[in-house]
Residue frames as qw, qx, qy, qz and C-alpha x, y, z in Angstrom:
[[0.447, 0.555, -0.466, -0.524, -20.42, 4.76, 8.26],
 [0.834, -0.027, 0.545, -0.083, -21.36, 1.30, 6.97],
 [0.450, -0.155, 0.708, 0.522, -19.81, -0.70, 4.12],
 [0.371, 0.558, 0.689, 0.276, -22.79, -0.07, 1.86],
 [0.009, 0.958, 0.259, 0.124, -23.20, 3.62, 2.56],
 [0.600, -0.079, -0.053, 0.794, -20.19, 5.88, 2.14],
 [0.041, 0.973, 0.224, -0.030, -20.24, 9.68, 2.74],
 [0.522, 0.561, -0.108, 0.633, -17.92, 12.17, 1.38],
 [0.482, -0.422, -0.351, 0.683, -15.96, 13.97, 4.15],
 [0.040, 0.949, 0.268, 0.160, -16.88, 17.56, 4.75],
 [0.457, -0.789, 0.179, 0.370, -13.70, 18.60, 6.63],
 [0.487, 0.822, -0.278, -0.102, -11.17, 20.08, 4.17],
 [0.222, -0.645, 0.732, 0.004, -8.36, 18.16, 5.82],
 [0.643, 0.044, 0.756, -0.116, -9.98, 14.95, 4.88],
 [0.688, 0.672, 0.106, -0.251, -10.91, 15.64, 1.37],
 [0.635, 0.654, -0.411, 0.021, -8.46, 13.79, -0.85],
 [0.435, -0.599, 0.646, -0.185, -6.86, 11.95, 2.13],
 [0.896, 0.052, 0.436, -0.065, -7.64, 8.56, 0.74],
 [0.717, 0.675, -0.078, 0.158, -5.88, 9.36, -2.65],
 [0.028, 0.845, -0.482, 0.228, -2.88, 10.78, -0.68],
 [0.686, -0.404, 0.582, -0.163, -2.64, 7.74, 1.41],
 [0.909, 0.287, 0.294, 0.069, -2.61, 5.43, -1.75],
 [0.493, 0.817, -0.236, 0.186, -0.01, 7.63, -3.46],
 [0.301, -0.728, 0.564, -0.248, 2.15, 7.42, -0.30],
 [0.844, -0.170, 0.498, -0.102, 1.78, 3.61, -0.15],
 [0.820, 0.562, 0.103, 0.043, 2.64, 3.31, -3.75],
 [0.239, 0.854, -0.369, 0.279, 5.77, 5.42, -3.35],
 [0.567, -0.565, 0.564, -0.203, 6.89, 3.34, -0.28],
 [0.924, 0.133, 0.355, 0.045, 6.71, 0.17, -2.41],
 [0.628, 0.752, -0.048, 0.194, 8.71, 1.77, -5.12],
 [0.060, -0.846, 0.473, -0.240, 11.45, 3.05, -2.71],
 [0.717, -0.423, 0.537, -0.136, 11.67, -0.26, -0.96],
 [0.916, 0.314, 0.225, 0.107, 12.13, -2.17, -4.25],
 [0.406, 0.859, -0.197, 0.243, 14.66, 0.47, -5.42],
 [0.128, -0.752, 0.533, -0.366, 16.72, 0.28, -2.35],
 [0.619, 0.057, -0.780, 0.072, 16.33, -3.39, -1.58],
 [0.128, -0.189, 0.633, -0.739, 14.65, -2.73, 1.76],
 [0.039, -0.385, -0.919, 0.078, 11.62, -4.32, 3.30],
 [0.353, -0.162, -0.083, -0.918, 8.14, -2.88, 3.11],
 [0.079, -0.200, -0.957, 0.195, 5.85, -4.62, 5.60],
 [0.515, -0.170, -0.121, -0.831, 2.02, -4.55, 5.64],
 [0.415, 0.038, 0.827, -0.378, -0.59, -6.70, 7.38],
 [0.534, 0.192, -0.464, -0.680, -2.42, -8.94, 4.97],
 [0.789, -0.178, -0.522, -0.270, -4.90, -11.53, 5.91],
 [0.731, -0.667, 0.048, -0.136, -3.89, -11.18, 9.56],
 [0.874, -0.148, 0.101, 0.452, -0.18, -11.74, 8.76],
 [0.070, -0.887, 0.240, 0.389, 2.70, -9.31, 8.55],
 [0.839, 0.250, 0.344, 0.338, 4.46, -9.65, 5.06],
 [0.235, -0.570, 0.289, 0.732, 7.07, -7.94, 3.17],
 [0.635, 0.646, 0.392, -0.160, 5.62, -6.74, -0.12],
 [0.236, 0.834, -0.402, -0.293, 8.78, -5.39, -1.58],
 [0.340, -0.314, 0.872, 0.159, 10.20, -8.90, -1.83],
 [0.726, 0.346, -0.267, -0.532, 9.20, -10.43, -5.05],
 [0.919, -0.109, 0.377, -0.044, 9.14, -14.16, -5.47],
 [0.127, -0.577, 0.672, 0.447, 12.18, -15.55, -7.17],
 [0.863, 0.404, 0.046, -0.299, 11.27, -17.11, -10.49],
 [0.810, -0.116, 0.469, 0.332, 13.44, -19.97, -11.98],
 [0.024, 0.610, -0.434, -0.663, 15.86, -18.67, -14.63],
 [0.808, 0.509, 0.140, -0.261, 14.84, -19.33, -18.21],
 [0.556, -0.270, 0.639, 0.458, 17.26, -21.50, -20.35]]
C-alpha cells in the first residue's frame, strides 16, 4: 500500500479498526488528563507526554 493509493480492508476484523484506534487514543488522553497521569506518545522521534498541558501565566 502506498501513501497515494489506499485500499479498503476486506477482512471483517480490520473494517473500522482505524476509527476504533482513534476513539481509544482520544479516551486515553481524556482519562490521563482527568486523573493527572501521563500519556506518552512518540512525536517527531521524541517521546512526549501529551496529557501535560503547558502552564499559562495567570491573568491579572
